[in-house]
C-alpha positions as YAML, in Angstrom:
chain: A
units: angstrom
residues:
- id: 1
  name: MET
  ca: [5.68, -24.99, 14.49]
- id: 2
  name: THR
  ca: [5.49, -21.58, 12.52]
- id: 3
  name: ASN
  ca: [5.28, -21.45, 8.80]
- id: 4
  name: THR
  ca: [8.77, -19.54, 8.80]
- id: 5
  name: GLU
  ca: [9.80, -23.12, 10.64]
- id: 6
  name: LEU
  ca: [8.68, -25.14, 8.40]
- id: 7
  name: VAL
  ca: [10.08, -23.24, 5.47]
- id: 8
  name: ARG
  ca: [13.92, -24.04, 6.76]
- id: 9
  name: ILE
  ca: [13.09, -27.88, 6.78]
- id: 10
  name: SER
  ca: [14.32, -29.37, 3.40]
- id: 11
  name: MET
  ca: [12.22, -31.17, 1.09]
- id: 12
  name: ASP
  ca: [13.81, -34.71, 2.38]
- id: 13
  name: ASP
  ca: [12.42, -34.10, 5.82]
- id: 14
  name: ASN
  ca: [9.11, -33.36, 5.15]
- id: 15
  name: ALA
  ca: [7.98, -36.92, 5.06]
- id: 16
  name: SER
  ca: [8.21, -36.51, 9.04]
- id: 17
  name: LEU
  ca: [5.88, -33.90, 9.01]
- id: 18
  name: SER
  ca: [2.02, -34.19, 9.81]
- id: 19
  name: ARG
  ca: [-0.66, -33.67, 7.60]
- id: 20
  name: GLU
  ca: [-1.36, -30.06, 8.98]
- id: 21
  name: GLU
  ca: [2.25, -29.32, 9.03]
- id: 22
  name: ARG
  ca: [3.03, -29.87, 5.48]
- id: 23
  name: ILE
  ca: [-0.14, -27.89, 4.35]
- id: 24
  name: ALA
  ca: [1.64, -24.83, 6.33]
- id: 25
  name: LEU
  ca: [4.97, -25.94, 4.33]
- id: 26
  name: LEU
  ca: [3.14, -25.70, 0.85]
- id: 27
  name: SER
  ca: [1.26, -22.72, 1.97]
- id: 28
  name: SER
  ca: [4.23, -21.15, 2.80]
- id: 29
  name: LEU
  ca: [6.59, -22.03, -0.09]
- id: 30
  name: TYR
  ca: [3.98, -21.07, -2.61]
- id: 31
  name: SER
  ca: [2.01, -17.81, -1.47]
- id: 32
  name: GLN
  ca: [3.70, -14.64, -2.02]
- id: 33
  name: LYS
  ca: [3.67, -11.47, 0.43]
- id: 34
  name: ASN
  ca: [0.50, -9.32, -0.24]
- id: 35
  name: LYS
  ca: [2.22, -6.04, 0.05]
- id: 36
  name: PHE
  ca: [-0.79, -4.67, 0.72]
- id: 37
  name: ALA
  ca: [-1.47, -6.40, 3.76]
- id: 38
  name: ALA
  ca: [-2.46, -4.54, 6.76]
- id: 39
  name: LYS
  ca: [0.70, -3.52, 8.90]
- id: 40
  name: LEU
  ca: [-0.46, -0.50, 10.63]
- id: 41
  name: THR
  ca: [-1.69, 0.22, 13.86]
- id: 42
  name: PHE
  ca: [-4.72, 2.60, 14.26]
- id: 43
  name: GLU
  ca: [-2.26, 4.97, 15.86]
- id: 44
  name: GLN
  ca: [0.12, 5.02, 13.10]
- id: 45
  name: ARG
  ca: [-2.83, 5.44, 10.61]
- id: 46
  name: CYS
  ca: [-3.91, 8.48, 12.42]
- id: 47
  name: GLU
  ca: [-0.53, 9.77, 12.04]
- id: 48
  name: ILE
  ca: [-0.09, 9.10, 8.57]
- id: 49
  name: LEU
  ca: [-3.31, 11.63, 8.29]
- id: 50
  name: ALA
  ca: [-1.86, 14.09, 10.24]
- id: 51
  name: LEU
  ca: [1.33, 14.30, 8.66]
- id: 52
  name: HIS
  ca: [-0.49, 14.47, 5.07]
- id: 53
  name: ARG
  ca: [-2.87, 17.39, 6.71]
- id: 54
  name: ILE
  ca: [0.45, 19.34, 7.55]
- id: 55
  name: GLY
  ca: [1.54, 19.46, 3.72]
- id: 56
  name: ILE
  ca: [3.77, 15.64, 3.68]
- id: 57
  name: THR
  ca: [3.28, 14.23, 0.11]
- id: 58
  name: ARG
  ca: [1.94, 10.99, 0.28]
- id: 59
  name: GLU
  ca: [5.44, 9.43, -1.48]
- id: 60
  name: ALA
  ca: [7.04, 10.65, 1.53]
- id: 61
  name: VAL
  ca: [4.66, 9.56, 4.32]
- id: 62
  name: ALA
  ca: [5.01, 6.01, 2.76]
- id: 63
  name: SER
  ca: [8.92, 5.89, 2.92]
- id: 64
  name: MET
  ca: [8.74, 6.92, 6.38]
- id: 65
  name: TYR
  ca: [6.24, 4.17, 6.83]
- id: 66
  name: ASN
  ca: [7.33, 1.29, 5.04]
- id: 67
  name: ILE
  ca: [4.40, 0.88, 2.84]
- id: 68
  name: ASP
  ca: [2.65, 1.37, -0.36]
- id: 69
  name: ARG
  ca: [1.68, 4.90, -1.09]
- id: 70
  name: ARG
  ca: [-1.68, 3.83, -2.20]
- id: 71
  name: THR
  ca: [-2.19, 2.85, 1.30]
- id: 72
  name: VAL
  ca: [-1.79, 6.36, 2.20]
- id: 73
  name: THR
  ca: [-4.34, 7.35, -0.63]
- id: 74
  name: HIS
  ca: [-6.48, 5.63, 0.97]
- id: 75
  name: ILE
  ca: [-6.06, 6.69, 4.04]
- id: 76
  name: CYS
  ca: [-6.35, 10.48, 3.20]
- id: 77
  name: ASN
  ca: [-8.73, 10.30, 0.27]
- id: 78
  name: PRO
  ca: [-12.06, 11.32, 1.84]
- id: 79
  name: LEU
  ca: [-14.13, 8.87, -0.57]
- id: 80
  name: SER
  ca: [-12.26, 6.15, -0.53]
- id: 81
  name: LYS
  ca: [-14.20, 3.36, 1.30]
- id: 82
  name: HIS
  ca: [-11.08, 2.14, 3.17]
- id: 83
  name: TYR
  ca: [-9.87, 3.38, 6.72]
- id: 84
  name: LYS
  ca: [-13.11, 5.45, 7.37]
- id: 85
  name: LYS
  ca: [-12.46, 5.17, 11.43]
- id: 86
  name: VAL
  ca: [-9.22, 7.35, 10.77]
- id: 87
  name: ARG
  ca: [-11.10, 10.15, 9.16]
- id: 88
  name: GLU
  ca: [-13.98, 9.76, 11.34]
- id: 89
  name: MET
  ca: [-11.73, 10.16, 14.28]
- id: 90
  name: GLU
  ca: [-9.88, 13.42, 12.58]
- id: 91
  name: THR
  ca: [-13.87, 14.62, 12.75]
- id: 92
  name: GLY
  ca: [-14.53, 13.80, 16.05]
- id: 93
  name: LEU
  ca: [-11.59, 15.17, 17.74]
- id: 94
  name: GLY
  ca: [-11.49, 18.11, 15.52]
- id: 95
  name: THR
  ca: [-8.62, 19.21, 13.08]
- id: 96
  name: ASP
  ca: [-6.74, 21.15, 16.03]
- id: 97
  name: ARG
  ca: [-6.87, 18.42, 18.75]
- id: 98
  name: PHE
  ca: [-6.29, 15.79, 15.84]
- id: 99
  name: ARG
  ca: [-3.30, 16.87, 14.90]
- id: 100
  name: GLU
  ca: [-2.15, 17.46, 18.81]
- id: 101
  name: THR
  ca: [-2.88, 14.07, 19.49]
- id: 102
  name: TYR
  ca: [-1.34, 12.55, 16.48]
- id: 103
  name: LEU
  ca: [1.85, 14.51, 15.78]
- id: 104
  name: ASN
  ca: [4.01, 13.61, 18.88]
- id: 105
  name: ASP
  ca: [7.55, 14.36, 19.07]
- id: 106
  name: GLU
  ca: [8.65, 11.06, 17.62]
- id: 107
  name: THR
  ca: [6.67, 11.63, 14.62]
- id: 108
  name: ILE
  ca: [7.79, 15.14, 13.93]
- id: 109
  name: ASN
  ca: [11.14, 13.85, 14.50]
- id: 110
  name: LYS
  ca: [11.04, 10.91, 12.06]
- id: 111
  name: ALA
  ca: [9.54, 13.16, 9.77]
- id: 112
  name: LEU
  ca: [12.63, 15.60, 9.73]
- id: 113
  name: ALA
  ca: [15.07, 12.67, 9.74]
- id: 114
  name: PHE
  ca: [13.10, 11.80, 6.34]
- id: 115
  name: ARG
  ca: [13.31, 15.27, 4.41]
- id: 116
  name: GLN
  ca: [17.17, 15.32, 5.39]
- id: 117
  name: GLU
  ca: [18.01, 11.81, 3.86]
- id: 118
  name: ALA
  ca: [15.53, 12.74, 0.98]
- id: 119
  name: GLU
  ca: [17.52, 15.88, 0.28]
- id: 120
  name: LYS
  ca: [20.46, 13.83, 0.27]
- id: 121
  name: SER
  ca: [19.39, 11.09, -2.60]
- id: 122
  name: VAL
  ca: [18.04, 13.95, -5.13]
- id: 123
  name: GLU
  ca: [21.68, 14.18, -6.63]
- id: 124
  name: VAL
  ca: [21.58, 10.72, -7.66]
- id: 125
  name: ASN
  ca: [18.72, 10.99, -9.78]
- id: 126
  name: ASN
  ca: [19.57, 11.59, -13.34]
- id: 127
  name: LYS
  ca: [16.88, 14.27, -14.97]
- id: 128
  name: PHE
  ca: [18.36, 13.52, -18.57]
- id: 129
  name: ALA
  ca: [17.81, 9.76, -18.32]
- id: 130
  name: LYS
  ca: [14.70, 10.02, -20.30]
- id: 131
  name: THR
  ca: [15.00, 7.03, -22.71]
- id: 132
  name: LYS
  ca: [11.47, 5.95, -21.48]
- id: 133
  name: ALA
  ca: [10.01, 9.70, -21.02]
- id: 134
  name: GLY
  ca: [6.31, 9.89, -22.67]
- id: 135
  name: VAL
  ca: [3.03, 8.23, -23.23]
- id: 136
  name: HIS
  ca: [2.86, 4.28, -23.17]
- id: 137
  name: VAL
  ca: [-0.03, 1.66, -23.37]
- id: 138
  name: VAL
  ca: [1.16, -1.13, -21.15]
- id: 139
  name: LYS
  ca: [-0.24, -4.05, -19.64]
- id: 140
  name: GLY
  ca: [1.03, -4.22, -16.19]
- id: 141
  name: LYS
  ca: [1.73, -7.83, -14.40]
- id: 142
  name: ASN
  ca: [-0.98, -7.64, -12.38]
- id: 143
  name: CYS
  ca: [-3.50, -6.20, -14.87]
- id: 144
  name: GLN
  ca: [-6.22, -7.23, -16.99]
- id: 145
  name: LEU
  ca: [-6.53, -4.41, -19.11]
- id: 146
  name: GLU
  ca: [-4.48, -2.54, -20.86]
- id: 147
  name: HIS
  ca: [-3.53, 1.43, -19.39]
- id: 148
  name: ARG
  ca: [-2.29, 4.33, -20.57]
- id: 149
  name: VAL
  ca: [0.49, 5.55, -18.78]
- id: 150
  name: ILE
  ca: [2.81, 8.80, -18.49]
- id: 151
  name: VAL
  ca: [6.46, 8.71, -17.41]
- id: 152
  name: ALA
  ca: [8.01, 12.27, -16.96]
- id: 153
  name: TRP
  ca: [10.75, 13.54, -14.43]
- id: 154
  name: LYS
  ca: [8.88, 16.02, -11.82]
- id: 155
  name: ASP
  ca: [10.70, 18.87, -10.07]
- id: 156
  name: LYS
  ca: [9.85, 19.70, -6.54]
- id: 157
  name: ASP
  ca: [6.34, 21.24, -5.67]
- id: 158
  name: ASP
  ca: [3.50, 21.04, -3.47]
- id: 159
  name: ASP
  ca: [3.30, 17.50, -4.47]
- id: 160
  name: ILE
  ca: [6.55, 16.13, -4.84]
- id: 161
  name: GLU
  ca: [9.01, 15.77, -2.16]
- id: 162
  name: VAL
  ca: [11.76, 14.63, -3.83]
- id: 163
  name: PRO
  ca: [12.70, 15.50, -7.55]
- id: 164
  name: GLY
  ca: [13.03, 12.33, -10.10]
- id: 165
  name: TRP
  ca: [11.14, 10.00, -12.77]
- id: 166
  name: TYR
  ca: [7.15, 9.50, -11.59]
- id: 167
  name: TYR
  ca: [4.37, 7.90, -13.60]
- id: 168
  name: LYS
  ca: [0.60, 8.94, -13.93]
- id: 169
  name: ASP
  ca: [-1.69, 6.10, -14.68]
- id: 170
  name: LEU
  ca: [-4.17, 7.55, -16.77]
- id: 171
  name: ASP
  ca: [-6.72, 4.45, -16.64]
- id: 172
  name: SER
  ca: [-6.09, 3.51, -12.47]
- id: 173
  name: ASP
  ca: [-8.35, 4.72, -9.71]
- id: 174
  name: PHE
  ca: [-6.35, 8.07, -9.29]
- id: 175
  name: PRO
  ca: [-5.65, 9.30, -12.84]
- id: 176
  name: ASP
  ca: [-4.33, 12.17, -11.94]
- id: 177
  name: ASN
  ca: [-1.11, 11.76, -9.11]
- id: 178
  name: TRP
  ca: [1.93, 10.74, -9.79]
- id: 179
  name: PHE
  ca: [2.99, 8.49, -8.28]
- id: 180
  name: CYS
  ca: [6.74, 6.41, -7.47]
- id: 181
  name: THR
  ca: [7.61, 3.01, -6.04]
- id: 182
  name: GLY
  ca: [10.96, 3.53, -4.12]
- id: 183
  name: ASP
  ca: [14.26, 5.49, -4.21]
- id: 184
  name: ASP
  ca: [15.78, 3.05, -7.17]
- id: 185
  name: SER
  ca: [12.36, 3.97, -9.37]
- id: 186
  name: LEU
  ca: [12.99, 7.55, -9.70]
- id: 187
  name: LYS
  ca: [16.75, 7.49, -10.94]
- id: 188
  name: THR
  ca: [15.99, 7.41, -14.69]
- id: 189
  name: SER
  ca: [12.94, 6.78, -16.76]
- id: 190
  name: HIS
  ca: [13.58, 3.60, -17.36]
- id: 191
  name: ALA
  ca: [13.82, 2.51, -13.83]
- id: 192
  name: CYS
  ca: [10.37, 4.06, -13.62]
- id: 193
  name: TYR
  ca: [8.93, 2.48, -16.28]
- id: 194
  name: VAL
  ca: [9.82, -0.96, -14.96]
- id: 195
  name: ALA
  ca: [8.63, -0.38, -11.80]
- id: 196
  name: MET
  ca: [5.59, 0.90, -12.73]
- id: 197
  name: LEU
  ca: [4.96, -2.22, -14.51]
- id: 198
  name: SER
  ca: [5.11, -4.05, -11.17]
- id: 199
  name: ASP
  ca: [3.07, -1.45, -9.52]
- id: 200
  name: ILE
  ca: [-0.26, -0.66, -11.62]
- id: 201
  name: THR
  ca: [-3.08, -2.26, -10.84]
- id: 202
  name: ASP
  ca: [-6.56, -2.04, -12.70]
- id: 203
  name: LYS
  ca: [-9.26, -0.03, -11.18]
- id: 204
  name: VAL
  ca: [-10.71, -1.30, -7.74]
- id: 205
  name: ASN
  ca: [-14.35, -0.06, -8.84]
- id: 206
  name: ASP
  ca: [-14.64, 0.02, -12.60]
- id: 207
  name: THR
  ca: [-17.83, 1.64, -13.60]
...
């Protein structure tokens, strides 16, 4: 019996379960989904690196693959201790062969379709909804330390695919990067601020 099947069983029926099944039920009821859990195949990770290499932003790639944008950052960051085998594959094949291998027609079409949808969403993001614009000192839901965070409207440029509200965490592992958590957080500064509180984390390696 899977954990999902166990969760569907009412609490009144749990006495009939074995000890192992009850432990699985308890674990399912109280555990939270880890948004950083591995969801990508090695091939998909290579696709992500190839897309980023041709100029697709981290936020856009994250949306395309429905993953956290920090996963994209770690895949593409040469200093990250994560996903080294992906970057080693690029080095081993060479830039041109790596791109030819992992930028297939399906991947290209996915990127083009995302761009079309992104352009449609621009109109709903309100540049003048700036009640939470500026610098904030906050302690996020997943943080033990206070962080200095900037919330600001960002127009489209080399690193921003969709104009909207983004935040920069000056006390994170990537203090120079602008982030969003999804389409809804782009709409207003308040939406960005609220989403940021759940998104930021303390530094992985605080030296």
